[in-house]
C-alpha positions as CSV (number, residue, x, y, z in Angstrom):
1,M,-24.4,17.5,23.6
2,I,-24.3,13.8,24.5
3,R,-27.9,13.8,25.7
4,G,-29.0,15.5,22.4
5,I,-27.2,12.8,20.3
6,Y,-28.7,10.1,22.5
7,A,-32.2,11.5,22.0
8,V,-31.9,11.7,18.2
9,V,-30.5,8.2,18.0
10,V,-33.2,6.7,20.2
11,L,-36.0,8.5,18.2
12,D,-34.7,7.2,14.9
13,L,-34.1,3.7,16.2
14,K,-37.6,3.6,17.5
15,R,-38.8,4.5,14.0
16,F,-36.7,1.8,12.5
17,W,-38.0,-0.8,15.0
18,L,-41.6,0.1,14.1
19,D,-40.8,-0.3,10.4
20,R,-39.4,-3.8,10.7
21,A,-40.7,-4.8,7.2
22,R,-37.9,-2.5,5.9
23,L,-35.3,-4.8,7.4
24,V,-36.8,-7.8,5.6
25,A,-37.3,-6.0,2.3
26,G,-33.8,-4.6,2.5
27,L,-32.4,-8.2,2.1
28,A,-33.9,-8.5,-1.4
29,Q,-31.4,-6.3,-3.3
30,P,-28.1,-7.6,-1.9
31,L,-29.3,-11.2,-2.2
32,L,-30.3,-10.7,-5.8
33,Y,-26.8,-9.3,-6.6
34,L,-25.1,-12.1,-4.7
35,F,-27.0,-15.2,-5.9
36,V,-28.6,-14.2,-9.2
37,L,-26.0,-11.8,-10.6
38,G,-23.2,-13.7,-8.9
39,A,-24.3,-17.1,-10.2
40,G,-25.0,-15.8,-13.7
41,I,-21.7,-13.9,-14.2
42,G,-19.7,-16.3,-12.1
43,A,-20.6,-19.3,-14.3
44,N,-18.9,-17.6,-17.3
45,S,-16.2,-15.4,-15.7
46,Q,-12.9,-15.7,-14.0
47,L,-13.4,-12.4,-12.2
48,G,-12.1,-12.5,-8.6
49,G,-10.0,-15.6,-9.3
50,G,-12.9,-17.9,-10.5
51,D,-15.0,-17.7,-7.4
52,Y,-17.2,-14.7,-8.2
53,K,-19.8,-15.0,-5.5
54,R,-17.1,-15.1,-2.9
55,Y,-15.3,-12.2,-4.4
56,I,-18.4,-9.9,-4.6
57,F,-19.6,-10.7,-1.1
58,P,-17.9,-7.7,0.5
59,G,-19.3,-5.6,-2.4
60,V,-22.8,-6.9,-1.6
61,L,-22.3,-6.0,2.0
62,G,-21.3,-2.5,0.9
63,L,-24.4,-2.3,-1.3
64,S,-26.6,-3.2,1.7
65,L,-24.9,-0.7,4.0
66,L,-24.9,2.1,1.4
67,F,-28.6,2.0,0.5
68,T,-29.8,1.4,4.1
69,A,-27.7,4.3,5.5
70,T,-28.6,6.8,2.8
71,F,-32.3,5.9,2.9
72,A,-32.3,6.3,6.7
73,A,-31.6,10.0,6.1
74,I,-35.0,10.4,4.4
75,T,-36.5,10.9,7.9
76,I,-35.1,14.4,7.8
77,V,-36.8,15.1,4.5
78,F,-40.1,13.7,5.8
79,D,-39.8,15.7,9.1
80,R,-39.1,18.9,7.2
81,Q,-42.1,18.3,5.0
82,I,-44.5,17.9,7.9
83,G,-42.9,20.7,9.9
84,F,-41.5,18.5,12.7
85,F,-37.9,19.3,11.9
86,K,-38.4,22.9,12.9
87,A,-39.2,21.6,16.4
88,V,-36.0,19.6,16.4
89,L,-33.9,22.6,15.3
90,I,-35.3,24.8,18.1
91,A,-34.7,22.2,20.8
92,P,-32.2,23.4,23.4
93,V,-29.4,21.2,22.0
94,P,-26.4,22.1,19.8
95,R,-27.1,21.6,16.1
96,A,-24.0,19.4,16.0
97,S,-25.7,16.9,18.2
98,I,-28.5,16.7,15.7
99,A,-26.1,16.0,12.9
100,F,-24.0,13.5,14.9
101,G,-27.2,11.8,16.2
102,K,-28.6,11.4,12.7
103,I,-25.3,10.0,11.4
104,I,-25.0,7.5,14.3
105,A,-28.7,6.4,14.0
106,G,-28.4,5.9,10.2
107,A,-25.1,4.0,10.7
108,L,-26.6,1.7,13.3
109,Q,-29.6,0.9,11.0
110,A,-27.2,0.1,8.2
111,F,-25.0,-2.0,10.4
112,V,-27.9,-4.1,11.6
113,Q,-28.9,-4.6,8.0
114,G,-25.4,-5.7,7.1
115,V,-25.2,-8.1,10.0
116,V,-28.5,-9.7,8.8
117,V,-26.7,-10.4,5.4
118,L,-23.7,-12.1,7.1
119,P,-25.4,-15.5,7.7
120,F,-25.5,-15.9,4.0
121,A,-21.7,-15.8,3.8
122,P,-21.2,-19.6,3.7
123,L,-23.6,-19.9,0.8
124,A,-21.3,-17.6,-1.1
125,G,-18.2,-19.6,-0.2
126,V,-17.0,-17.2,2.5
127,H,-16.0,-18.8,5.8
128,L,-15.7,-16.4,8.6
129,G,-13.1,-17.0,11.3
130,V,-12.9,-15.0,14.6
131,G,-10.3,-12.6,13.2
132,E,-12.0,-12.1,9.9
133,T,-15.4,-11.5,11.6
134,F,-13.9,-8.9,14.0
135,G,-12.1,-7.1,11.2
136,L,-15.1,-7.2,9.0
137,L,-17.5,-5.8,11.7
138,C,-15.1,-2.9,12.4
139,T,-14.9,-2.0,8.7
140,M,-18.6,-2.4,8.3
141,L,-19.2,0.1,11.2
142,L,-16.8,2.6,9.7
143,A,-18.4,2.2,6.3
144,S,-21.9,2.6,7.8
145,L,-20.8,5.9,9.4
146,T,-19.4,7.1,6.1
147,F,-22.5,6.2,4.1
148,S,-24.8,7.7,6.8
149,A,-22.9,11.0,6.6
150,I,-23.3,11.0,2.8
151,G,-27.0,10.4,3.2
152,L,-27.3,13.2,5.8
153,A,-25.4,15.7,3.6
154,F,-28.0,15.1,0.8
155,A,-31.0,15.0,3.1
156,A,-30.1,18.3,4.8
157,R,-30.8,20.1,1.6
158,F,-34.1,18.6,0.6
159,S,-37.7,19.0,1.7
160,S,-39.3,16.8,-1.0
161,T,-39.6,13.0,-0.3
162,T,-40.1,12.6,-4.1
163,V,-37.0,14.5,-5.2
164,F,-34.6,13.2,-2.6
165,P,-34.5,9.6,-3.7
166,I,-34.1,10.5,-7.3
167,V,-31.2,12.9,-6.9
168,S,-29.5,10.7,-4.2
169,N,-29.7,7.6,-6.4
170,A,-28.3,9.6,-9.3
171,V,-25.2,10.1,-7.3
172,I,-25.1,6.9,-5.2
173,L,-25.5,4.4,-8.0
174,P,-22.4,5.7,-9.9
175,M,-20.4,5.7,-6.6
176,F,-21.4,2.0,-6.1
177,F,-20.5,0.9,-9.7
178,L,-17.2,2.7,-9.6
179,S,-16.2,1.2,-6.3
180,G,-15.0,-2.1,-7.6
181,A,-17.7,-3.9,-5.6
182,L,-18.6,-6.2,-8.6
183,Y,-15.2,-6.4,-10.4
184,P,-11.5,-6.1,-9.5
185,L,-10.3,-2.5,-9.8
186,V,-6.8,-3.7,-10.6
187,T,-8.1,-4.9,-14.0
188,A,-10.4,-1.9,-14.6
189,P,-9.6,0.8,-17.2
190,H,-7.2,3.4,-15.9
191,W,-9.8,6.2,-15.8
192,M,-12.0,4.0,-13.6
193,Q,-9.1,3.4,-11.2
194,L,-8.5,7.2,-11.0
195,A,-12.2,7.8,-10.4
196,A,-12.2,5.2,-7.6
197,H,-9.6,7.3,-5.7
198,F,-12.4,10.0,-5.3
199,D,-15.1,7.5,-4.4
200,P,-15.5,6.9,-0.6
201,V,-17.6,3.7,-1.4
202,A,-14.5,2.3,-3.1
203,Y,-12.4,2.7,0.1
204,A,-15.1,1.2,2.2
205,V,-15.5,-1.9,-0.1
206,D,-11.8,-2.3,-0.4
207,L,-11.4,-2.4,3.4
208,M,-14.2,-5.0,3.8
209,R,-12.7,-7.1,1.0
210,G,-9.3,-6.9,2.6
211,A,-10.7,-7.9,6.0
212,L,-12.4,-11.0,4.4
213,L,-10.0,-12.0,1.6
214,G,-6.8,-10.2,2.5
215,K,-6.7,-8.4,-0.9
216,F,-6.4,-4.6,-1.0
217,F,-6.3,-2.2,-3.9
218,F,-5.7,0.8,-1.8
219,N,-3.3,1.2,1.1
220,P,-5.5,0.3,4.2
221,Y,-4.2,3.4,6.0
222,L,-5.2,5.6,3.1
223,S,-8.7,4.0,3.1
224,L,-9.1,4.6,6.8
225,A,-7.9,8.2,6.5
226,A,-10.2,8.9,3.5
227,L,-13.3,7.5,5.3
228,V,-12.6,9.5,8.5
229,A,-12.1,12.6,6.4
230,V,-15.3,12.1,4.6
231,I,-17.3,11.7,7.8
232,A,-15.7,14.8,9.3
233,V,-16.2,17.0,6.3
234,L,-19.8,15.9,5.6
235,A,-20.8,16.2,9.3
236,W,-19.4,19.7,9.4
237,D,-21.3,20.6,6.2
238,S,-24.5,19.2,7.7
239,V,-24.1,21.2,10.9
240,R,-23.5,24.3,8.7
241,V,-26.8,23.7,6.9
242,F,-28.7,23.1,10.1
243,N,-27.3,26.3,11.6
244,R,-29.0,28.2,8.8
245,G,-32.4,27.1,10.1
246,E,-35.4,26.4,8.0
247,D,-35.4,29.6,5.9
248,D,-35.7,28.3,2.3
249,S,-33.7,31.2,0.9
250,S,-30.7,30.3,3.0
251,L,-30.4,26.7,1.7
252,G,-28.2,26.2,-1.3
253,A,-30.6,23.6,-2.7
254,T,-33.1,26.3,-3.6
255,K,-30.8,27.7,-6.2
256,F,-31.4,24.5,-8.1
257,N,-35.1,24.3,-7.4
258,W,-34.6,21.1,-5.5
259,R,-36.8,22.1,-2.5
260,R,-40.5,22.3,-3.2
């Protein structure tokens, strides 16, 4: 099983390396949120204690990790579209190794993208000490694994590279905006606070903000347990879908005409 996971990870990382422009282009969105939105809103707002760019920096990291990890899963959709994924499924490795390999590969790509954003921390007023950096990197890795598992759970049910981004963004964007990445959850309406308890992105952002600023909305142990549970459940669900093979009639997505 370990060799199967290693093979999947190496394959996806080679693809990522060959598409290095994605790494550079992936910086645009988080930097726009940090310096354009952060400067515009921060100039007229006391959100986050008056230093808005510093406050939203963990949320911007979460944004970078979330979209990189979920987009990495599109390789499954592309492979299914050209027929390559059938060869992956019939390889003499457990289906679980394919799922875990995809999750780890997507998480590593997102983690690298997040690390690239870190040098901009001083420009946002965030000064990283050794302890803060270590805690942040650990929470970033856990968040990357969670977001990669979310992307895999979506990608496992699609064969259209056109439909997958549309449907995934329709779910991922609300998760991001409900996470408290751009505003304090403690001052949010009660219904938004309740919704955040069902949002894995909120737990990930809260852990990263706590590692950097020492401010938590959720109990840190609850956040850790929630993220580990999400990874386990979505990995199991992806393995279950892979075990069905490539028969369109056996995939739940066909009931909604998502696969075409």
